[in-house]
DSSP file (Angstrom, degrees, kcal/mol; ACC not computed):
  #  RESIDUE AA STRUCTURE BP1 BP2  ACC     N-H-->O    O-->H-N    N-H-->O    O-->H-N    TCO  KAPPA ALPHA  PHI   PSI    X-CA   Y-CA   Z-CA
    1    1 A Q              0   0    0      0, 0.0     2,-0.4     0, 0.0    27,-0.2   0.000 360.0 360.0 360.0 145.5   61.0  122.4   78.8
    2    2 A V        -     0   0    0     96,-0.1     2,-0.4    24,-0.1   111,-0.1  -0.984 360.0-157.3-128.1 135.0   63.2  120.2   81.1
    3    3 A Q        -     0   0    0     -2,-0.4    22,-2.3   109,-0.1     2,-0.4  -0.929  12.7-159.2-110.1 135.8   65.6  121.3   83.6
    4    4 A L  E     -A   24   0A   0     -2,-0.4   111,-0.5   109,-0.3     2,-0.5  -0.921   9.7-172.6-124.1 134.1   68.3  118.9   84.7
    5    5 A V  E     -A   23   0A   0     18,-2.1    18,-2.6    -2,-0.4     2,-0.2  -0.965  11.6-152.8-130.8 118.6   70.5  118.9   87.8
    6    6 A E  E     +A   22   0A   0     -2,-0.5     2,-0.3    16,-0.2    16,-0.2  -0.523  21.0 164.8 -88.7 149.4   73.5  116.5   88.3
    7    7 A S  E     +A   21   0A   0     14,-2.1    14,-2.9    -2,-0.2   110,-0.1  -0.985  39.8  64.2-155.9 161.6   74.6  115.3   91.6
    8    8 A G        +     0   0    0     -2,-0.3    11,-0.3     1,-0.2   109,-0.1   0.414  63.0 137.7 102.5   1.9   76.9  112.6   93.3
    9    9 A G        +     0   0    0     12,-0.1     2,-0.3     9,-0.1   110,-0.3  -0.136  21.4 121.9 -69.1 175.6   80.3  113.7   91.8
   10   10 A G  E     -d  119   0B   0    108,-1.0   110,-2.7   107,-0.1     2,-0.5  -0.993  60.4 -54.1 163.8-170.3   83.4  113.7   94.0
   11   11 A L  E     +d  120   0B   0     -2,-0.3     2,-0.3   108,-0.2   110,-0.2  -0.940  52.4 164.4-106.9 128.7   86.8  112.5   94.6
   12   12 A V  E     -d  121   0B   0    108,-2.4   110,-2.5    -2,-0.5     2,-0.2  -0.943  34.3-113.0-142.5 154.9   87.4  108.8   94.7
   13   13 A Q  E >   -d  122   0B   0     -2,-0.3     3,-2.5   108,-0.2    73,-0.2  -0.564  50.9 -77.4 -88.7 154.9   90.6  106.6   94.4
   14   14 A A  T 3  S+     0   0    0    108,-2.5    73,-0.2     1,-0.3    -1,-0.1  -0.218 120.1  29.0 -53.2 135.9   91.2  104.4   91.5
   15   15 A G  T 3  S+     0   0    0     71,-3.3    70,-0.6     1,-0.3    -1,-0.3   0.299 100.1 119.5  93.0  -9.3   89.3  101.2   91.5
   16   16 A G    <   -     0   0    0     -3,-2.5    70,-2.4    68,-0.2     2,-0.3  -0.053  56.0-123.3 -80.5-176.8   86.5  102.9   93.4
   17   17 A S        +     0   0    0     67,-0.2     2,-0.3    68,-0.2    67,-0.2  -0.899  20.6 179.1-132.0 154.9   82.8  103.6   92.6
   18   18 A L  E     - B   0  83A   0     65,-1.9    65,-3.4    -2,-0.3     2,-0.4  -0.955  16.8-145.5-147.9 153.2   80.5  106.6   92.3
   19   19 A R  E     - B   0  82A   0    -11,-0.3     2,-0.3    -2,-0.3    63,-0.2  -0.996  14.7-160.9-124.6 122.4   76.8  107.0   91.5
   20   20 A L  E     - B   0  81A   0     61,-2.2    61,-2.5    -2,-0.4     2,-0.3  -0.793   4.9-157.3 -99.4 140.4   75.8  110.0   89.7
   21   21 A S  E     -AB   7  80A   0    -14,-2.9   -14,-2.1    -2,-0.3     2,-0.5  -0.897   8.9-161.0-117.7 154.0   72.2  111.2   89.6
   22   22 A C  E     -AB   6  79A   0     57,-2.2    57,-2.2    -2,-0.3     2,-0.5  -0.975  12.6-163.3-132.1 120.0   70.4  113.4   87.2
   23   23 A A  E     -AB   5  78A   0    -18,-2.6   -18,-2.1    -2,-0.5     2,-0.4  -0.892   8.0-159.0-102.6 124.0   67.3  114.9   88.5
   24   24 A A  E     -A    4   0A   0     53,-2.4   -20,-0.2    -2,-0.5     2,-0.1  -0.826   8.6-144.4-113.1 142.2   64.8  116.3   86.1
   25   25 A S        +     0   0    0    -22,-2.3     3,-0.1    -2,-0.4   -22,-0.1  -0.480  59.5  57.9 -87.7 167.7   61.9  118.8   86.4
   26   26 A G  S    S-     0   0    0     -2,-0.1     3,-0.4     1,-0.1    -2,-0.1   0.136  76.6-108.0 102.8 146.7   58.8  118.6   84.5
   27   27 A R  S    S+     0   0    0      1,-0.2     3,-0.4     2,-0.1    -1,-0.1   0.565 108.9  65.4 -88.7  -9.7   56.0  115.9   84.2
   28   28 A T    >   +     0   0    0      1,-0.2     3,-1.9   -27,-0.2    -1,-0.2   0.071  59.0 121.8-104.4  25.8   57.0  114.8   80.7
   29   29 A F  G >   +     0   0    0     -3,-0.4     3,-2.3     1,-0.3    -1,-0.2   0.878  65.0  67.0 -47.4 -46.1   60.3  113.4   81.6
   30   30 A S  G 3  S+     0   0    0     -3,-0.4    -1,-0.3     1,-0.3    -2,-0.1   0.558  91.1  65.3 -59.6 -12.5   59.3  110.0   80.2
   31   31 A R  G <  S+     0   0    0     -3,-1.9     2,-0.4     2,-0.0    -1,-0.3   0.488  90.7  79.2 -82.9  -8.7   59.3  111.5   76.7
   32   32 A Y  S <  S-     0   0    0     -3,-2.3     2,-0.3    21,-0.2    68,-0.2  -0.846  70.1-141.2-112.9 134.2   63.0  112.2   76.7
   33   33 A G  E     -E   99   0B   0     66,-2.8    66,-3.4    69,-0.8     2,-0.4  -0.707  29.7-146.3 -80.4 152.9   65.9  109.9   76.0
   34   34 A V  E     -EF  98  51B   0     17,-2.1    17,-2.7    -2,-0.3     2,-0.3  -0.935  16.5-172.6-127.8 140.2   68.7  110.8   78.4
   35   35 A G  E     -EF  97  50B   0     62,-2.6    62,-3.0    -2,-0.4     2,-0.4  -0.949  15.0-141.4-132.4 155.5   72.4  110.7   77.8
   36   36 A W  E     +EF  96  49B   0     13,-2.8    12,-2.4    -2,-0.3    13,-1.4  -0.960  23.8 174.6-107.9 134.0   75.5  111.2   80.0
   37   37 A F  E     -EF  95  47B   0     58,-2.7    58,-3.4    -2,-0.4     2,-0.3  -0.892  11.9-154.2-132.1 167.9   78.5  112.9   78.7
   38   38 A R  E     -EF  94  46B   0      8,-2.4     8,-3.1    -2,-0.3     2,-0.4  -0.960   3.8-160.6-142.0 155.8   81.8  114.0   80.1
   39   39 A Q  E     -E   93   0B   0     54,-1.9    54,-1.9    -2,-0.3     6,-0.2  -0.867   5.6-162.8-146.9 117.2   84.4  116.6   79.5
   40   40 A A    >   -     0   0    0      4,-0.4     3,-2.0    -2,-0.4     2,-0.2  -0.475  45.7 -76.2 -81.7 155.0   88.1  116.6   80.7
   41   41 A P  T 3  S+     0   0    0      0, 0.0    -1,-0.1     0, 0.0     3,-0.1  -0.338 116.3   5.6 -54.2 122.5   90.2  119.6   80.7
   42   42 A G  T 3  S+     0   0    0      1,-0.3     2,-0.3    -2,-0.2    -2,-0.0   0.567 113.1  98.8  81.6   9.2   91.5  120.5   77.2
   43   43 A K  S <  S-     0   0    0     -3,-2.0    -1,-0.3     1,-0.0     2,-0.1  -0.880  77.3 -99.3-128.1 161.2   89.4  117.9   75.6
   44   44 A D        -     0   0    0     -2,-0.3    -4,-0.4     1,-0.1     2,-0.3  -0.346  48.6 -89.5 -75.7 159.4   86.1  117.8   73.7
   45   45 A R        -     0   0    0     -6,-0.2     2,-0.4    -2,-0.1    -6,-0.2  -0.545  53.1-159.6 -69.6 127.8   82.8  116.7   75.4
   46   46 A E  E     -F   38   0B   0     -8,-3.1    -8,-2.4    -2,-0.3    60,-0.1  -0.916  17.1-105.9-119.1 140.5   82.5  112.9   74.9
   47   47 A F  E     +F   37   0B   0     -2,-0.4   -10,-0.2    58,-0.3     3,-0.1  -0.315  36.0 165.4 -56.7 131.6   79.7  110.4   75.0
   48   48 A V  E     -     0   0B   0    -12,-2.4    13,-2.2     1,-0.4     2,-0.3   0.747  57.9 -26.2-111.1 -50.6   79.4  108.1   78.0
   49   49 A A  E     -FG  36  60B   0    -13,-1.4   -13,-2.8    11,-0.2    -1,-0.4  -0.962  48.1-164.7-160.8 170.2   76.0  106.4   78.1
   50   50 A A  E     -FG  35  59B   0      9,-1.6     9,-2.2    -2,-0.3     2,-0.4  -0.978   3.6-159.8-161.5 148.3   72.5  106.9   77.0
   51   51 A I  E     -FG  34  58B   0    -17,-2.7   -17,-2.1    -2,-0.3     7,-0.2  -0.998  22.9-116.3-140.7 141.6   69.1  105.4   77.8
   52   52 A S    >   -     0   0    0      5,-2.5     3,-0.6    -2,-0.4   -18,-0.1  -0.041  39.8 -92.9 -69.6 172.4   65.8  105.3   75.9
   53   53 A R  T 3  S+     0   0    0      1,-0.2   -21,-0.2   -22,-0.1    -1,-0.1   0.913 125.9  34.0 -51.5 -52.2   62.6  107.0   77.1
   54   54 A M  T 3  S-     0   0    0    -23,-0.1    -1,-0.2    19,-0.0    20,-0.1   0.489 111.8-116.3 -92.5  -0.7   61.2  103.9   78.8
   55   55 A G  S <  S+     0   0    0     -3,-0.6    17,-0.1     2,-0.2    -2,-0.1   0.578  82.0 119.0  83.0  10.3   64.6  102.6   79.9
   56   56 A D        +     0   0    0      1,-0.1     2,-0.3    -5,-0.0    -3,-0.0   0.566  69.6  44.6 -91.6  -6.2   64.4   99.5   77.8
   57   57 A S        -     0   0    0      2,-0.0    -5,-2.5     0, 0.0     2,-0.3  -0.997  63.2-177.0-132.9 143.5   67.5  100.3   75.7
   58   58 A T  E     -G   51   0B   0     -2,-0.3     2,-0.4    -7,-0.2    -7,-0.2  -0.894   9.8-159.2-133.4 166.7   70.9  101.6   76.5
   59   59 A L  E     -G   50   0B   0     -9,-2.2    -9,-1.6    -2,-0.3     2,-0.4  -0.997  10.8-172.2-145.8 139.1   74.1  102.6   74.8
   60   60 A Y  E     -G   49   0B   0     -2,-0.4   -11,-0.2   -11,-0.2     2,-0.1  -0.970  25.9-114.3-135.8 148.4   77.5  102.8   76.1
   61   61 A A    >>  -     0   0    0    -13,-2.2     3,-1.4    -2,-0.4     4,-1.1  -0.426  34.3-117.6 -71.2 158.6   80.9  104.1   74.9
   62   62 A D  G >4 S+     0   0    0      1,-0.3     3,-0.7     2,-0.2    -1,-0.1   0.912 111.3  62.9 -62.8 -38.0   83.5  101.4   74.5
   63   63 A S  G 34 S+     0   0    0      1,-0.2    -1,-0.3     3,-0.0   -15,-0.0   0.614 113.1  33.8 -63.6 -15.1   85.6  103.0   77.2
   64   64 A V  G X> S+     0   0    0     -3,-1.4     3,-2.4   -16,-0.2     4,-2.2   0.479  82.4 129.3-119.9  -7.8   83.0  102.5   79.9
   65   65 A K  T << S+     0   0    0     -4,-1.1     4,-0.1    -3,-0.7    -3,-0.0  -0.210  81.5  11.2 -54.6 126.6   81.4   99.2   78.8
   66   66 A G  T 34 S+     0   0    0      2,-0.4    -1,-0.3     1,-0.1     3,-0.1   0.316 126.2  62.8  82.0 -13.0   81.3   96.7   81.7
   67   67 A R  T <4 S+     0   0    0     -3,-2.4    17,-1.4     1,-0.1     2,-0.3   0.738  98.3  46.8-109.6 -36.1   82.2   99.4   84.2
   68   68 A F  E  <  -C   83   0A   0     -4,-2.2    -2,-0.4    15,-0.2     2,-0.4  -0.750  61.0-166.7-113.3 158.4   79.3  101.9   84.1
   69   69 A S  E     -C   82   0A   0     13,-1.8    13,-3.2    -2,-0.3     2,-0.4  -0.982   4.8-157.9-147.1 125.8   75.6  101.3   84.1
   70   70 A I  E     +C   81   0A   0     -2,-0.4     2,-0.3    11,-0.2    11,-0.2  -0.831  19.9 160.6-106.2 144.1   72.9  103.7   83.3
   71   71 A S  E     -C   80   0A   0      9,-2.4     9,-2.9    -2,-0.4     2,-0.3  -0.967  20.0-148.0-154.9 171.5   69.3  103.4   84.5
   72   72 A R  E     -C   79   0A   0     -2,-0.3     2,-0.4     7,-0.2     7,-0.2  -0.985  10.4-157.5-148.0 152.6   66.2  105.6   84.9
   73   73 A D  E > > -C   78   0A   0      5,-3.0     5,-1.8    -2,-0.3     3,-0.8  -0.899   9.5-172.2-130.2  97.5   63.2  105.9   87.3
   74   74 A N  G > 5S+     0   0    0     -2,-0.4     3,-1.0     1,-0.3   -44,-0.2   0.864  84.1  61.7 -59.4 -36.0   60.4  107.9   85.4
   75   75 A A  G 3 5S+     0   0    0      1,-0.3    -1,-0.3    -3,-0.1   -46,-0.0   0.808 114.7  32.2 -61.0 -30.8   58.3  108.0   88.5
   76   76 A K  G < 5S-     0   0    0     -3,-0.8    -1,-0.3     2,-0.2    -2,-0.2   0.212 107.1-122.3-107.6  10.8   61.0  109.9   90.2
   77   77 A N  T < 5 +     0   0    0     -3,-1.0   -53,-2.4    -4,-0.3     2,-0.4   0.898  66.5 136.9  44.4  56.9   62.3  111.7   87.2
   78   78 A T  E   < -BC  23  73A   0     -5,-1.8    -5,-3.0   -55,-0.2     2,-0.4  -0.976  40.6-170.0-135.6 139.9   65.7  110.3   87.8
   79   79 A V  E     -BC  22  72A   0    -57,-2.2   -57,-2.2    -2,-0.4     2,-0.3  -1.000  18.5-159.8-127.0 132.4   68.5  108.9   85.7
   80   80 A L  E     -BC  21  71A   0     -9,-2.9    -9,-2.4    -2,-0.4     2,-0.4  -0.844  13.0-161.2-116.1 154.3   71.5  107.2   87.4
   81   81 A L  E     -BC  20  70A   0    -61,-2.5   -61,-2.2    -2,-0.3     2,-0.7  -0.885   8.9-162.3-133.1 101.4   74.9  106.5   86.4
   82   82 A Q  E     -BC  19  69A   0    -13,-3.2   -13,-1.8    -2,-0.4     2,-0.5  -0.732  10.0-167.0 -94.1 124.5   76.6  103.9   88.4
   83   83 A M  E     +BC  18  68A   0    -65,-3.4   -65,-1.9    -2,-0.7     2,-0.3  -0.881  10.4 172.3-110.6 126.3   80.4  104.0   87.9
   84   84 A S        +     0   0    0    -17,-1.4   -67,-0.2    -2,-0.5   -68,-0.2  -0.839  57.3  27.2-128.6 171.6   82.7  101.2   89.0
   85   85 A T  S    S-     0   0    0    -70,-0.6    -1,-0.2    -2,-0.3   -68,-0.2   0.870  81.3-168.3  46.3  48.0   86.3  100.4   88.6
   86   86 A L        -     0   0    0    -70,-2.4   -71,-3.3    -3,-0.2   -70,-0.1  -0.214  10.3-171.9 -64.0 156.0   87.1  104.0   88.1
   87   87 A N    >   -     0   0    0    -73,-0.2     3,-3.1   -72,-0.1     4,-0.3  -0.972  41.2 -96.0-147.3 161.3   90.5  105.0   86.9
   88   88 A P  G >  S+     0   0    0      0, 0.0     3,-1.7     0, 0.0    33,-0.3   0.753 118.5  65.8 -54.9 -27.9   92.2  108.5   86.5
   89   89 A E  G 3  S+     0   0    0      1,-0.3   -49,-0.1   -49,-0.0    -3,-0.0   0.597  90.0  66.4 -70.5  -6.2   91.1  108.7   82.8
   90   90 A D  G <  S+     0   0    0     -3,-3.1    -1,-0.3     2,-0.0     2,-0.2   0.576  73.4 118.9 -82.9 -13.4   87.6  108.9   84.0
   91   91 A T    <   +     0   0    0     -3,-1.7     2,-0.3    -4,-0.3    29,-0.2  -0.324  41.3 104.3 -61.1 121.3   88.3  112.3   85.6
   92   92 A A  E    S- H   0 119B   0     27,-2.2    27,-2.4    -2,-0.2     2,-0.5  -0.976  77.5 -77.8-176.0 172.3   86.0  114.9   84.0
   93   93 A I  E     -EH  39 118B   0    -54,-1.9   -54,-1.9    -2,-0.3     2,-0.6  -0.783  48.9-145.8 -79.6 132.1   83.0  117.0   84.5
   94   94 A Y  E     -EH  38 117B   0     23,-3.1    23,-1.0    -2,-0.5     2,-0.3  -0.903  16.5-171.5-116.5 126.5   79.9  114.7   83.8
   95   95 A Y  E     -E   37   0B   0    -58,-3.4   -58,-2.7    -2,-0.6     2,-0.4  -0.848  12.1-151.2-110.8 140.3   76.8  116.2   82.2
   96   96 A C  E     -E   36   0B   0     -2,-0.3    18,-1.8   -60,-0.2     2,-0.3  -0.912  20.0-175.2-107.6 155.4   73.4  114.7   81.7
   97   97 A A  E     -EI  35 113B   0    -62,-3.0   -62,-2.6    -2,-0.4     2,-0.4  -0.973  17.3-134.7-145.6 150.4   71.3  115.7   78.7
   98   98 A A  E     -EI  34 112B   0     14,-1.9    13,-2.2    -2,-0.3    14,-1.9  -0.948   8.9-162.0-121.3 137.1   67.8  115.1   77.3
   99   99 A D  E >   -E   33   0B   0    -66,-3.4   -66,-2.8    -2,-0.4     3,-0.7  -0.973   8.6-158.7-120.7 123.0   66.9  114.4   73.9
  100  100 A Q  T 3  S+     0   0    0     -2,-0.4    -1,-0.1     9,-0.3     3,-0.1   0.599  92.4  50.7 -73.7 -14.4   63.2  114.9   72.8
  101  101 A F  T 3  S-     0   0    0      8,-0.3     2,-0.4     1,-0.2    -1,-0.2   0.321 123.2 -79.6-113.8  10.6   63.6  112.6   69.8
  102  102 A G    <   -     0   0    0     -3,-0.7   -69,-0.8   -69,-0.1    -3,-0.4  -0.998  62.9 -60.5 140.2-131.4   65.2  109.5   71.4
  103  103 A Y        +     0   0    0     -2,-0.4     2,-0.3   -71,-0.1   -51,-0.1  -0.985  48.0 152.9-156.5 152.1   68.7  108.9   72.4
  104  104 A S        -     0   0    0     -2,-0.3   -55,-0.1   -55,-0.1   -53,-0.1  -0.953  52.5-100.5-166.5 176.3   72.2  108.7   70.8
  105  105 A D  S    S+     0   0    0     -2,-0.3   -58,-0.3   -58,-0.1     3,-0.1   0.244  88.8 103.1 -93.4  10.8   75.9  109.2   71.3
  106  106 A S    >   -     0   0    0      1,-0.1     3,-2.1   -60,-0.1     4,-0.5  -0.849  61.1-155.5-106.2 115.2   75.8  112.6   69.7
  107  107 A P  G >  S+     0   0    0      0, 0.0     3,-1.4     0, 0.0    -1,-0.1   0.843  95.0  63.2 -52.2 -34.8   75.9  115.8   71.9
  108  108 A S  G 3  S+     0   0    0      1,-0.3    -3,-0.0    -3,-0.1    -2,-0.0   0.716  91.8  64.1 -63.8 -17.6   74.1  117.7   69.0
  109  109 A S  G <  S+     0   0    0     -3,-2.1     2,-0.3   -10,-0.0    -8,-0.3   0.656  86.1  91.8 -74.6 -21.9   71.1  115.5   69.4
  110  110 A Y    <   -     0   0    0     -3,-1.4   -11,-0.3    -4,-0.5     3,-0.1  -0.611  51.7-170.1 -92.7 141.7   70.3  116.7   72.9
  111  111 A D        +     0   0    0    -13,-2.2     2,-0.3    -2,-0.3   -12,-0.2   0.819  69.1  34.6 -96.2 -33.6   68.1  119.6   73.6
  112  112 A Y  E     -I   98   0B   0    -14,-1.9   -14,-1.9  -111,-0.0     2,-0.3  -0.931  63.5-170.3-128.9 147.3   68.6  120.3   77.4
  113  113 A W  E     -I   97   0B   0     -2,-0.3  -109,-0.3   -16,-0.2   -16,-0.2  -0.990  15.8-132.5-140.5 145.9   71.7  120.0   79.6
  114  114 A G        -     0   0    0    -18,-1.8  -109,-0.2    -2,-0.3     3,-0.1  -0.203  33.5-104.2 -82.2 179.5   72.5  120.2   83.2
  115  115 A Q        -     0   0    0   -111,-0.5  -110,-0.1     1,-0.2   -20,-0.1   0.653  61.9-115.3 -85.2 -13.4   75.3  122.2   84.7
  116  116 A G        -     0   0    0    -20,-0.1     2,-0.3   -23,-0.1   -21,-0.2  -0.177  13.5-123.4 104.5 160.5   77.7  119.2   85.4
  117  117 A T  E     - H   0  94B   0    -23,-1.0   -23,-3.1  -110,-0.1     2,-0.3  -0.984  26.9-121.5-141.9 136.5   79.1  117.5   88.3
  118  118 A Q  E     - H   0  93B   0     -2,-0.3  -108,-1.0   -25,-0.2     2,-0.4  -0.654  23.7-172.5 -88.8 135.8   82.9  117.0   88.8
  119  119 A V  E     -dH  10  92B   0    -27,-2.4   -27,-2.2    -2,-0.3     2,-0.5  -0.996   4.4-175.1-123.5 121.6   84.3  113.5   89.2
  120  120 A T  E     -d   11   0B   0   -110,-2.7  -108,-2.4    -2,-0.4     2,-0.6  -0.977   7.2-164.6-120.9 133.5   88.0  113.2   90.1
  121  121 A V  E     -d   12   0B   0     -2,-0.5     2,-0.3   -33,-0.3  -108,-0.2  -0.969  10.2-153.8-116.3 116.1   89.7  109.9   90.2
  122  122 A S  E      d   13   0B   0   -110,-2.5  -108,-2.5    -2,-0.6    -2,-0.0  -0.675 360.0 360.0 -88.6 144.5   93.1  109.8   92.0
  123  123 A S              0   0    0     -2,-0.3    -1,-0.1  -110,-0.2  -110,-0.1   0.437 360.0 360.0 -83.5 360.0   95.8  107.3   91.3
């Protein structure tokens, strides 16, 4: 079993940057693909980015390509989401999730979820 804890959210002005961190418990973290998702008020949870077990493959939503970057450090059981050029449409609760069978853009593929961290971008 994997427990995930997100951190790094906050309030930022449009055009600014934030770095989110997803810290995982357990010694088998490298066996899981990890994804970031977000959910804005009144909207469905949507895919943001995902990374393979070894970090050699990544996947991004079109809306964040070129602005967000996902990376991982298995020695530290951590996945990072570097977010740049933020805009108000990026305002949401951001969740990280772990997938024991790989990584994808589908929330239903993921087995474990964190509690989320709020990101608010002001205009």
